[in-house]
C-alpha positions in Angstrom: 0.1 -0.2 0.6 2.7 2.5 0.5 6.6 2.8 -1.2 9.1 2.8 0.9 10.5 5.3 3.1 12.6 7.6 1.6 14.3 10.7 2.5 12.7 13.5 2.4 14.1 16.8 0.1 14.9 18.9 2.4 17.1 15.6 4.3 15.2 16.3 7.8 12.7 13.3 7.6 11.5 10.4 5.8 8.3 10.4 4.2 5.7 7.0 3.0 4.0 8.0 0.2 0.9 5.9 -0.4 0.5 4.0 -3.8 -2.4 3.7 -5.0 -3.3 6.8 -4.0 -5.7 6.7 -0.7 -8.0 9.6 1.6 -6.6 9.1 4.8 -9.9 8.7 7.2 -8.4 10.8 9.7 -10.4 10.6 12.9 -10.9 6.7 12.6 -6.7 7.2 13.1 -6.4 9.9 15.5 -9.1 7.6 17.6 -6.5 4.5 17.5 -3.4 6.8 18.4 -5.1 8.0 21.4 -5.7 4.4 22.6 -2.3 3.7 22.1 -1.6 7.1 24.8 0.1 9.3 21.6 -0.8 12.3 22.3 -2.7 14.0 18.9 -3.0 16.9 16.9 -6.0 18.2 15.0 -5.3 21.0 11.8 -7.8 19.5 10.4 -6.3 18.6 6.8 -3.4 16.6 9.2 -2.6 14.9 12.3 0.6 15.4 14.7 1.6 12.4 16.4 3.9 13.1 19.5 5.7 10.4 18.9 9.0 9.5 18.8 9.5 10.4 16.6 7.2 13.0 15.1 4.7 11.4 12.3 2.3 14.0 10.7 -0.4 12.2 8.8 -1.5 13.9 5.3 -6.1 13.5 4.5 -4.1 11.7 1.2 -2.0 8.8 2.9 1.4 10.8 3.6 3.0 10.1 6.1 6.1 12.7 7.5 8.6 11.9 10.4 10.5 13.8 11.7 13.9 12.6 11.7 17.5 11.3 10.3 17.5 8.6 11.4 16.1 5.6 9.0 15.7 2.8 11.4 13.5 5.1 14.0 12.1 5.5 11.0 10.3 2.8 10.0 9.8 1.3 13.3 7.8 4.5 13.4 6.7 3.5 10.0 5.3 -0.7 11.3 4.7 0.6 14.8 1.7 3.2 12.2 0.6 0.8 9.5 -2.1 -1.2 11.0 -3.7 2.5 12.2 -3.5 4.0 8.6 -4.6 0.8 7.3 -6.9 0.3 9.0 -9.0 4.0 8.3 -8.2 4.3 4.3 -11.4 4.2 1.6 -9.0 3.5 -1.8 -9.4 5.6 -4.9 -10.9 9.0 -3.2 
């Protein structure tokens, strides 16, 4: 569902982009993360998860991991993926 994590153009983090494009139900993702004790800021069109590393989740499914450590980004992606997959709708 996602392309591999890749270094952002700014070099300050890693990103994952859904393939094919998907729409994410941010309310469901927020509920799943908060249930796990993760602090979440809801900015309407995106969520900011106060995890380590911090993760930005957009409506279009793009994920931004704010770390320069590829291993930390991989671990965070693995933890987040179940919540994202349960809250996506293909083709929207």
